[in-house]
C-alpha positions as CSV (number, residue, x, y, z in Angstrom):
1,X,-0.2,0.1,-0.1
2,X,1.6,3.2,-1.0
3,X,0.4,6.7,-0.1
4,X,1.5,10.6,-1.3
5,X,2.0,13.5,1.4
6,X,2.1,17.1,1.0
7,X,2.2,19.9,3.0
8,X,-0.3,23.0,1.8
9,X,1.7,26.0,2.1
10,X,0.4,29.7,2.3
11,X,3.1,31.0,0.2
12,X,5.5,29.7,-2.5
13,X,4.5,27.5,-5.5
14,X,1.8,25.3,-5.2
15,X,0.4,23.0,-8.0
16,X,-3.6,22.8,-7.9
17,X,-5.6,20.0,-9.1
18,X,-7.0,21.9,-12.0
19,X,-3.4,22.0,-13.3
20,X,-2.2,25.4,-12.9
21,X,0.0,26.5,-10.4
22,X,-0.3,29.4,-7.7
23,X,2.7,31.4,-6.6
24,X,2.4,33.7,-3.6
25,X,5.4,36.1,-2.3
26,X,5.2,38.5,1.1
27,X,7.2,41.5,-0.4
28,X,6.0,44.4,1.5
29,X,9.0,46.5,0.7
30,X,7.6,47.1,-3.0
31,X,4.7,48.0,-5.0
32,X,4.9,45.3,-7.8
33,X,6.4,41.9,-8.3
34,X,7.1,40.1,-11.6
35,X,7.0,36.2,-12.0
36,X,9.9,35.0,-14.4
37,X,9.4,31.7,-15.9
38,X,12.2,29.3,-17.4
39,X,14.8,32.6,-17.7
40,X,12.5,34.6,-19.6
41,X,13.0,37.8,-17.6
42,X,12.0,40.1,-20.7
43,X,8.4,39.1,-20.2
44,X,7.6,38.6,-16.5
45,X,4.1,37.7,-15.3
46,X,2.8,40.6,-13.4
47,X,1.6,39.4,-9.8
48,X,-1.5,40.8,-8.4
49,X,-0.9,42.9,-5.0
50,X,-3.0,41.7,-2.0
51,X,-3.3,43.1,1.2
52,X,-0.6,43.6,3.9
53,X,2.2,43.3,1.5
54,X,1.4,40.0,-0.3
55,X,1.6,39.1,-4.1
56,X,-0.2,36.3,-5.9
57,X,-0.6,34.8,-9.4
58,X,-2.2,31.8,-10.8
59,X,-0.8,30.1,-13.9
60,X,-1.2,27.2,-16.5
61,X,2.2,28.0,-17.8
62,X,4.3,26.5,-14.8
63,X,4.1,22.7,-14.2
64,X,6.2,20.7,-12.4
65,X,10.0,21.1,-13.5
66,X,9.5,25.1,-14.4
67,X,12.1,26.9,-13.2
68,X,11.1,30.6,-11.9
69,X,12.1,33.6,-10.0
70,X,10.2,36.5,-8.8
71,X,11.6,39.9,-10.5
72,X,11.7,43.0,-8.4
73,X,11.4,46.6,-9.9
74,X,15.2,47.2,-10.0
75,X,15.4,44.3,-12.5
76,X,16.6,42.0,-9.9
77,X,15.9,38.4,-10.3
78,X,15.5,36.3,-7.1
79,X,14.7,32.8,-5.9
80,X,11.4,31.8,-4.0
81,X,12.3,32.2,-0.2
82,X,9.7,28.8,0.1
83,X,11.2,27.1,-2.7
84,X,11.2,23.4,-2.7
85,X,14.0,23.0,-4.7
86,X,17.2,24.8,-6.1
87,X,18.7,22.6,-8.9
88,X,21.2,25.9,-9.5
89,X,22.1,26.7,-6.1
90,X,20.9,29.8,-3.8
91,X,21.3,32.4,-6.6
92,X,19.5,30.6,-9.5
93,X,16.1,30.0,-10.1
94,X,13.6,27.9,-8.0
95,X,11.9,25.0,-9.3
96,X,8.4,24.0,-9.3
97,X,8.0,20.4,-7.2
98,X,5.3,18.1,-7.3
99,X,5.1,16.8,-3.8
100,X,2.6,14.0,-4.6
101,X,5.1,12.6,-7.3
102,X,6.7,10.3,-4.7
103,X,4.6,7.4,-3.6
104,X,5.8,6.3,0.2
105,X,5.7,2.7,0.6
106,X,5.6,2.7,4.5
107,X,2.8,4.4,5.1
108,X,1.7,2.9,8.5
109,X,4.9,4.1,10.1
110,X,4.2,5.9,13.2
111,X,7.7,6.4,14.6
112,X,8.7,5.2,18.0
113,X,8.3,6.3,21.4
114,X,10.9,8.6,23.0
115,X,12.4,6.5,25.2
116,X,13.5,4.1,22.6
117,X,15.8,6.8,21.0
118,X,19.4,6.3,20.3
119,X,20.4,8.7,18.0
120,X,23.3,9.0,15.4
121,X,24.2,12.3,13.8
122,X,25.7,12.4,10.4
123,X,26.6,14.8,7.7
124,X,25.4,13.5,4.3
125,X,28.0,14.9,2.5
126,X,30.9,13.2,4.4
127,X,28.8,10.2,5.6
128,X,30.0,8.2,2.1
129,X,32.3,8.8,-0.4
130,X,29.3,9.8,-2.9
131,X,28.3,12.2,-0.3
132,X,24.5,11.9,-1.3
133,X,21.2,10.7,0.1
134,X,21.4,7.5,-1.9
135,X,25.0,6.9,-0.4
136,X,23.3,7.1,3.0
137,X,20.5,4.8,1.9
138,X,23.0,2.2,1.2
139,X,24.4,2.4,4.5
140,X,21.0,1.9,6.5
141,X,21.7,-1.5,7.1
142,X,25.0,-1.0,8.8
143,X,23.2,1.6,11.2
144,X,20.2,-0.8,11.7
145,X,22.7,-3.6,12.6
146,X,24.8,-1.3,15.2
147,X,21.5,-0.9,16.8
148,X,20.8,3.0,16.6
149,X,17.0,3.9,16.4
150,X,17.0,7.2,15.1
151,X,19.4,8.9,12.5
152,X,19.7,12.6,12.6
153,X,21.0,15.0,9.5
154,X,22.9,18.2,9.8
155,X,20.9,20.9,8.3
156,X,19.8,20.4,5.0
157,X,18.4,23.9,3.9
158,X,19.9,25.0,0.7
159,X,23.4,26.6,1.2
160,X,25.9,28.5,-0.8
161,X,28.0,26.3,-2.9
162,X,28.6,22.2,-3.2
163,X,29.8,21.8,0.5
164,X,29.3,23.0,3.8
165,X,27.8,22.1,7.3
166,X,24.4,23.3,6.4
167,X,24.2,26.0,9.3
168,X,24.7,28.8,6.6
169,X,21.2,28.0,4.9
170,X,19.4,30.7,3.0
171,X,16.5,28.5,1.7
172,X,15.0,26.6,4.7
173,X,12.2,24.7,2.4
174,X,14.9,23.3,-0.4
175,X,17.1,20.4,0.4
176,X,20.4,21.1,-0.8
177,X,20.8,19.8,-4.4
178,X,24.3,18.9,-3.6
179,X,23.3,15.6,-2.2
180,X,20.1,14.8,-4.6
181,X,16.8,15.6,-5.9
182,X,14.0,15.8,-3.2
183,X,12.5,12.5,-4.0
184,X,15.9,10.7,-3.5
185,X,15.6,12.4,0.3
186,X,12.2,10.9,0.5
187,X,13.1,7.3,-0.6
188,X,16.3,7.8,2.1
189,X,13.7,8.4,4.7
190,X,11.2,5.8,3.5
191,X,13.7,3.2,3.6
192,X,15.0,4.2,7.1
193,X,11.6,3.7,8.4
194,X,11.3,0.3,6.7
195,X,14.0,-0.5,9.0
196,X,12.4,1.1,12.0
197,X,14.6,3.8,11.8
198,X,13.4,7.2,13.0
199,X,15.1,10.2,11.2
200,X,15.5,13.7,12.5
201,X,16.5,16.8,10.7
202,X,18.3,19.8,12.2
203,X,16.8,23.2,11.5
204,X,18.0,26.6,11.9
205,X,15.4,29.6,12.9
206,X,18.0,32.1,14.5
207,X,19.9,33.3,11.5
208,X,20.4,33.2,7.8
209,X,23.9,32.7,6.1
210,X,25.9,35.5,4.6
211,X,25.7,34.4,0.7
212,X,22.2,34.0,-1.3
213,X,19.7,35.5,1.5
214,X,17.5,38.0,-0.6
215,X,14.7,38.5,1.8
216,X,15.7,42.1,3.0
217,X,15.4,43.4,-0.7
218,X,12.1,42.7,-1.0
219,X,10.6,42.3,2.8
220,X,13.1,44.7,4.9
221,X,10.5,43.9,8.0
222,X,11.5,40.3,7.7
223,X,14.6,41.4,10.1
224,X,14.8,44.2,13.0
225,X,17.3,46.2,14.4
226,X,16.0,46.0,17.8
227,X,17.5,42.9,18.5
228,X,21.0,41.8,17.5
229,X,22.4,38.3,17.2
230,X,26.1,37.1,16.8
231,X,25.2,37.2,12.9
232,X,24.0,40.9,12.7
233,X,20.2,41.9,12.7
234,X,17.5,39.3,14.4
235,X,15.0,37.7,12.6
236,X,11.7,39.9,13.5
237,X,9.6,37.4,15.6
238,X,7.7,40.2,17.8
239,X,7.6,43.3,16.0
240,X,5.3,44.9,13.2
241,X,5.1,42.4,10.3
242,X,6.2,39.8,12.7
243,X,3.1,37.4,11.7
244,X,4.5,36.4,8.1
245,X,7.7,35.7,9.7
246,X,6.4,33.6,12.4
247,X,4.4,31.7,9.7
248,X,7.3,31.0,7.6
249,X,9.3,29.0,10.4
250,X,6.0,27.3,11.8
251,X,4.9,26.2,8.1
252,X,8.6,25.2,8.1
253,X,8.7,22.8,11.0
254,X,5.3,21.4,9.6
255,X,6.4,21.1,6.1
256,X,9.3,18.8,6.9
257,X,7.5,16.7,9.3
258,X,4.2,16.5,6.8
259,X,6.0,16.3,3.3
260,X,9.1,14.5,4.2
261,X,8.0,12.3,7.1
262,X,10.7,13.2,9.4
263,X,10.4,12.0,12.8
264,X,11.7,14.7,14.6
265,X,13.6,18.1,14.5
266,X,16.5,19.5,16.6
267,X,16.2,23.4,16.8
268,X,19.6,24.9,16.5
269,X,20.7,27.3,19.0
270,X,17.3,28.7,20.2
271,X,19.0,30.8,23.0
272,X,19.8,33.3,19.9
273,X,16.0,33.5,18.9
274,X,14.8,36.9,20.4
275,X,10.9,36.9,21.0
276,X,9.6,39.5,23.4
277,X,6.1,38.8,22.6
278,X,3.6,36.3,24.1
279,X,3.5,33.5,23.2
280,X,7.3,33.0,22.4
281,X,7.8,31.7,18.9
282,X,9.0,28.5,20.2
283,X,5.9,28.0,22.0
284,X,3.6,28.5,19.3
285,X,5.7,26.4,16.8
286,X,5.5,23.8,19.4
287,X,2.0,24.0,20.3
288,X,1.3,24.3,16.4
289,X,3.1,21.1,15.6
290,X,1.8,18.9,18.5
291,X,-2.1,19.9,17.7
292,X,-1.5,19.5,13.9
293,X,0.1,16.3,14.1
294,X,-2.2,14.9,17.1
295,X,-5.4,15.9,14.9
296,X,-3.8,14.6,11.7
297,X,-2.3,11.5,12.3
298,X,-3.5,10.3,15.5
299,X,-0.9,7.7,17.5
300,X,2.1,9.2,15.5
301,X,5.4,10.1,17.4
302,X,6.8,13.3,16.7
303,X,10.1,14.5,18.7
304,X,11.2,18.1,19.3
305,X,14.5,18.8,20.6
306,X,16.6,21.9,21.5
307,X,20.0,23.1,21.6
308,X,19.8,25.9,24.2
309,X,23.1,27.2,25.9
310,X,20.7,29.3,28.0
311,X,19.6,25.9,29.7
312,X,15.8,26.8,30.0
313,X,14.3,23.8,31.9
314,X,11.0,25.6,31.5
315,X,10.8,24.7,27.8
316,X,11.1,20.9,28.6
317,X,8.4,20.3,31.1
318,X,5.6,17.5,31.4
319,X,2.0,17.2,31.6
320,X,0.2,15.2,34.2
321,X,0.5,12.3,31.9
322,X,4.5,12.8,31.8
323,X,4.4,14.0,28.0
324,X,6.0,17.0,26.9
325,X,3.7,19.8,25.8
326,X,6.2,21.5,24.0
327,X,9.8,20.1,23.7
328,X,10.5,16.6,24.3
329,X,14.5,17.2,24.9
330,X,17.5,19.3,24.7
331,X,21.1,18.4,23.8
332,X,23.0,18.6,27.3
333,X,26.2,20.2,26.4
334,X,26.7,20.2,30.0
335,X,27.3,16.5,30.3
336,X,29.5,16.3,27.2
337,X,31.3,19.3,28.7
338,X,32.0,17.8,31.9
339,X,32.7,14.3,30.6
340,X,35.1,15.8,28.1
341,X,37.0,18.0,30.7
342,X,37.3,14.7,32.9
343,X,38.7,12.2,30.4
344,X,41.1,14.7,28.7
345,X,42.4,17.4,31.2
346,X,41.4,20.1,29.0
347,X,40.5,23.4,30.5
348,X,40.7,26.0,27.7
349,X,37.9,28.1,26.3
350,X,34.3,26.8,27.9
351,X,35.8,23.9,29.6
352,X,36.9,26.4,32.0
353,X,33.4,25.8,33.5
354,X,34.1,22.3,33.7
355,X,37.1,21.5,34.5
356,X,37.0,21.7,38.4
357,X,35.4,19.6,40.1
358,X,34.7,17.4,37.0
359,X,33.4,14.3,39.0
360,X,31.2,16.2,41.1
361,X,30.1,18.2,38.3
362,X,29.5,14.9,36.1
363,X,27.5,13.6,39.1
364,X,25.1,16.6,39.2
365,X,24.4,16.2,35.5
366,X,23.9,12.5,35.6
367,X,21.5,13.1,38.5
368,X,19.8,16.4,37.4
369,X,20.6,16.8,33.8
370,X,22.0,20.2,33.7
371,X,25.2,21.5,35.7
372,X,24.7,24.8,35.2
373,X,21.1,25.5,36.9
374,X,21.4,29.3,37.9
375,X,24.7,29.2,38.5
376,X,27.6,31.8,37.6
377,X,29.7,30.7,34.5
378,X,33.6,31.8,35.2
379,X,33.9,31.7,31.4
380,X,31.1,34.1,30.5
381,X,32.6,36.4,33.2
382,X,30.2,35.3,36.1
383,X,26.8,35.4,34.0
384,X,24.0,33.3,35.8
385,X,23.1,30.6,33.4
386,X,20.6,27.6,33.6
387,X,17.3,26.9,35.3
388,X,16.9,24.0,37.9
389,X,16.6,20.8,36.2
390,X,16.2,18.2,38.8
391,X,12.6,17.6,38.2
392,X,12.6,16.6,35.0
393,X,13.0,12.9,33.8
394,X,16.2,11.8,32.5
395,X,14.9,11.4,28.9
396,X,14.7,15.2,28.8
397,X,18.4,15.5,28.1
398,X,20.2,14.0,25.2
399,X,23.9,13.0,26.2
400,X,26.9,12.7,23.8
401,X,30.6,12.7,23.9
402,X,31.1,13.8,20.2
403,X,29.1,15.5,18.0
404,X,29.7,17.9,14.9
405,X,30.3,21.0,17.0
406,X,32.3,19.3,19.7
407,X,34.6,17.8,16.9
408,X,34.3,19.9,14.4
409,X,34.7,23.1,16.3
410,X,38.4,21.8,17.3
411,X,41.2,23.3,15.2
412,X,41.9,20.2,13.9
413,X,39.0,18.4,14.0
414,X,40.2,15.2,16.2
415,X,37.8,12.5,17.7
416,X,37.7,11.7,21.4
417,X,39.6,8.2,20.5
418,X,42.7,10.5,19.0
419,X,43.0,12.5,22.4
420,X,42.5,9.8,25.2
421,X,43.7,6.2,25.9
422,X,41.5,3.4,24.9
423,X,40.5,2.4,28.7
424,X,39.2,6.0,29.3
425,X,37.3,5.9,26.5
426,X,36.0,2.5,27.2
427,X,34.7,3.7,30.5
428,X,33.1,6.8,29.8
429,X,31.2,5.4,26.9
430,X,29.9,2.6,29.4
431,X,28.6,5.6,31.2
432,X,27.1,7.7,28.7
433,X,25.9,4.6,26.3
434,X,23.7,3.1,29.3
435,X,22.8,6.3,31.2
436,X,18.8,6.8,31.2
437,X,19.5,9.8,29.5
438,X,18.6,9.6,25.6
439,X,22.4,9.0,23.7
440,X,23.6,10.2,20.8
441,X,26.6,8.9,18.7
442,X,28.3,11.0,16.1
443,X,29.0,9.1,12.6
444,X,32.2,7.0,12.7
445,X,32.6,7.2,16.5
446,X,31.3,3.6,16.4
447,X,34.6,2.2,14.9
448,X,36.9,4.9,16.9
449,X,37.4,6.5,13.0
450,X,40.7,8.2,13.0
451,X,39.4,10.4,10.1
452,X,38.9,14.3,11.4
453,X,35.8,16.2,10.9
454,X,36.8,19.8,10.5
455,X,34.8,22.7,9.6
456,X,34.2,23.5,5.9
457,X,32.4,25.9,3.6
458,X,32.3,26.7,-0.3
459,X,32.9,30.4,-0.3
460,X,34.9,32.5,-2.4
461,X,36.5,36.0,-2.4
462,X,36.2,38.2,0.7
463,X,33.8,36.3,2.3
464,X,36.3,32.8,1.7
465,X,39.0,35.4,3.2
466,X,37.1,36.6,6.3
467,X,35.8,32.8,7.1
468,X,39.8,31.6,6.6
469,X,41.2,34.3,8.9
470,X,38.1,34.3,11.7
471,X,38.6,30.5,12.2
472,X,42.3,30.9,12.8
473,X,42.1,34.1,15.2
474,X,39.4,31.9,17.0
475,X,42.2,29.5,18.3
476,X,44.7,32.5,18.8
477,X,43.9,32.1,22.9
478,X,44.9,28.6,23.1
479,X,48.7,28.1,24.0
480,X,49.3,25.5,21.2
481,X,48.1,28.2,18.3
482,X,49.4,31.4,20.0
483,X,52.4,31.4,17.4
484,X,50.7,32.7,14.0
485,X,53.0,30.0,12.3
486,X,51.0,27.5,14.1
487,X,47.8,28.8,13.2
488,X,48.5,28.5,9.7
489,X,48.2,24.7,10.2
490,X,44.8,24.9,11.0
491,X,42.7,23.4,8.0
492,X,41.5,26.1,5.4
493,X,37.6,26.0,5.5
494,X,37.3,26.8,2.0
495,X,39.8,23.9,0.6
496,X,38.3,21.0,-1.2
497,X,40.7,18.7,0.7
498,X,39.6,19.9,4.2
499,X,36.0,18.5,3.1
500,X,37.1,15.4,1.5
501,X,39.6,14.8,4.4
502,X,36.7,14.6,6.5
503,X,34.9,12.0,5.0
504,X,34.3,8.4,6.5
505,X,36.8,5.9,5.8
506,X,34.2,2.8,5.8
507,X,37.1,0.0,4.6
508,X,38.3,1.2,8.4
509,X,35.2,0.1,9.9
510,X,36.2,-3.7,9.7
511,X,40.0,-3.2,9.8
512,X,41.9,-4.5,12.9
513,X,41.6,-1.8,15.7
514,X,38.6,-0.4,14.6
515,X,36.3,-3.6,14.5
516,X,36.8,-4.1,18.0
517,X,35.4,-0.9,18.8
518,X,32.5,-1.8,16.7
519,X,31.7,-4.8,18.8
520,X,31.8,-2.7,21.8
521,X,29.4,-0.2,20.7
522,X,27.2,-2.9,19.3
523,X,27.2,-4.8,22.8
524,X,26.6,-1.8,24.9
525,X,23.6,-0.7,22.4
526,X,22.2,-4.0,22.7
527,X,22.1,-4.0,26.4
528,X,20.8,-0.7,26.5
529,X,17.8,-1.9,23.9
530,X,17.1,-5.4,25.5
531,X,17.5,-4.8,29.2
532,X,17.1,-0.8,30.0
533,X,14.8,0.9,27.6
534,X,11.8,-1.4,28.5
535,X,12.1,0.0,32.0
536,X,12.8,3.9,30.9
537,X,9.1,4.9,30.6
538,X,8.7,3.7,34.5
539,X,11.8,5.8,35.5
540,X,11.2,8.5,38.0
541,X,12.9,12.2,38.1
542,X,14.2,11.7,41.8
543,X,17.8,10.3,40.9
544,X,20.9,11.2,43.1
545,X,24.6,10.8,42.5
546,X,27.5,11.3,44.5
547,X,31.2,11.1,44.4
548,X,33.4,8.7,46.5
549,X,36.9,8.4,47.0
550,X,37.7,11.5,44.6
551,X,37.0,9.7,41.4
552,X,34.3,7.2,41.7
553,X,30.5,8.2,41.2
554,X,27.5,6.2,42.6
555,X,24.2,7.2,40.8
556,X,20.8,5.9,41.3
557,X,17.6,6.5,39.3
558,X,14.5,4.6,41.3
559,X,11.9,3.0,38.9
560,X,8.2,3.7,39.8
561,X,7.9,-0.3,40.5
562,X,10.1,0.1,43.4
563,X,13.2,-1.2,41.6
564,X,16.4,0.6,41.0
565,X,19.0,1.4,38.3
566,X,22.5,1.9,39.6
567,X,25.8,3.3,38.3
568,X,29.1,2.4,39.9
569,X,32.1,4.4,38.2
570,X,35.4,4.8,38.9
571,X,36.6,7.6,36.4
572,X,40.1,8.0,37.8
573,X,43.9,6.6,37.5
574,X,44.0,4.8,41.1
575,X,41.6,2.1,42.6
576,X,39.0,3.5,45.3
577,X,38.2,1.2,48.3
578,X,34.9,1.1,50.5
579,X,32.7,0.9,47.5
580,X,29.2,-0.8,48.4
581,X,27.5,-2.6,45.2
582,X,24.2,-4.3,44.9
583,X,23.7,-7.7,45.5
584,X,22.7,-8.7,42.4
585,X,25.0,-9.7,39.0
586,X,25.9,-6.6,37.1
587,X,23.9,-5.4,34.0
588,X,27.3,-4.7,32.6
589,X,31.0,-4.5,33.9
590,X,34.0,-3.1,32.0
591,X,37.4,-4.5,32.9
592,X,36.9,-8.2,32.8
593,X,39.5,-10.5,31.1
594,X,39.0,-13.0,28.8
595,X,38.0,-15.6,31.4
596,X,35.3,-13.6,32.8
597,X,37.1,-12.4,36.3
598,X,37.5,-9.0,37.1
599,X,40.9,-7.3,35.7
600,X,40.2,-4.0,37.2
601,X,39.3,-4.8,40.9
602,X,36.9,-6.7,43.1
603,X,33.7,-5.1,43.6
604,X,32.1,-7.5,45.6
605,X,35.0,-7.0,48.0
606,X,34.6,-3.1,47.7
607,X,37.5,-2.2,45.7
608,X,36.9,-0.6,42.3
609,X,39.7,-0.6,40.0
610,X,40.9,2.4,37.7
611,X,38.5,3.5,34.9
612,X,36.0,0.7,36.1
613,X,32.3,1.0,35.3
614,X,29.5,-1.1,36.4
615,X,25.5,-0.9,35.9
616,X,22.8,-2.5,38.1
617,X,19.2,-3.0,38.0
618,X,17.7,-4.2,41.4
619,X,14.4,-5.4,41.4
620,X,11.8,-4.5,43.8
621,X,11.8,-6.0,47.2
622,X,10.2,-9.7,47.3
623,X,10.5,-9.9,43.3
624,X,12.1,-12.9,42.1
């Protein structure tokens, strides 16, 4: 059984049942707009001016596949800000797309409950040599066998050039043509669902990239000077003319969920979205998405995840049924930063906030989610950061040891496996993959890939120079790059070799030294899926964690039925004595020799060896 899905948008190019196409553009800065079809700039079709800055026309001369632009009074031709596809990149014409052309096969798919989520973040262009949607599709069996249950793509919104991370996108409705056509993306998602894999998309609603954004040329009020962001004037979510702007992004979220059947969205850097109105755009967006999905597709699971440096716990609240009325979870940078500082000893940059008492801070993150819950940040000159989060369930937090930011924003793009000994990596991995928080891997992490993941772009001229020099200046405060000659060794973001050097080496996955890591990750994920996930829905929020003997962490998460999940972990170089462990066999324990005997200490006698981790599930009293 097949089906077709399309999101009906109040703007852009919409094919209609009578064979015509409606074009609609918000251009309040102009009194007239023309529609150019297939490059015929000398004979644009006039568009009718409507109320509040809208222009519209309907024509039978623009079937699917037609390329079109909007012509401004000064003769400038611009792409559709709601373009569904840009076959000639961001400065070229848009293309009329028939969203109903693709027939979906896995129409009964409704997603998976959030507690089953094991995320895997990947970059379409670097995941395979092909760097396409089809390339990823051909690796879906690897991901299914690994045991992850959800894959997350870095942003796909069309950006300038043929390579980039995606955070400089300028056309949020157009999946970048560097990776393939829209139907190839749909086929990838369809086949992922066939393997019971959810698919998430990273979306950017806080800024537009520096090249190819024409909005200000015909809709100046799309932006506002009342607020400023690291990228300049803020997007106008709360001033005059804000309604079309808000609708533009709300419809974008619905579009990806409806038309492409994504199972979830990750919202980039929402702390940079400034909105003084009520309801906040994030609140309206979440309520609209959940209302539409629940009414249009009952029983479907859709997950909305934040990146939010402000640690705003109030956005992650639960209702009386334990469900999130707004956002499902947040990427927990506090967990990563503390774990990274602990295992590497690094304290430069933002690691300054996590390097002191890193064991205590990791314990707090395991129990409460956020480390900074209204505490002053030394790195930010004492700025108060965060809100209390101990009342939230562990599943409100996505934990990770690596991701595109934490690897790619290192000067040389090194992965964690290149920075620490194997025993440390095994120990911290055993902690994060079995914590009740939702775990996320970064592509290649599962076999300890030794390929770097660097920051890369495809800019030219002065913009390329500015990005290159800005990247090098960013690391001038780090001791190892204080010398200008050392900074010259930082890979040039605009060099194609930087991009190609960031692609995964799939031959390494089964090679000696990497295949063993792949088995390690599969083992931990299997334990999580079989023994932990079925209990997560019954987990309470009153968890506790404390430090023993300086480097050992003891954490407990009670189940609602009276049972308990327990972590005992020595994340240090010296053994710790006097540790009490549950009187049950461990769910998992590191440090065992080939014969099955503990190699890092005898836990039952109270001795916990260096970098040893053990997990236990204790059943309710009286349960066999």
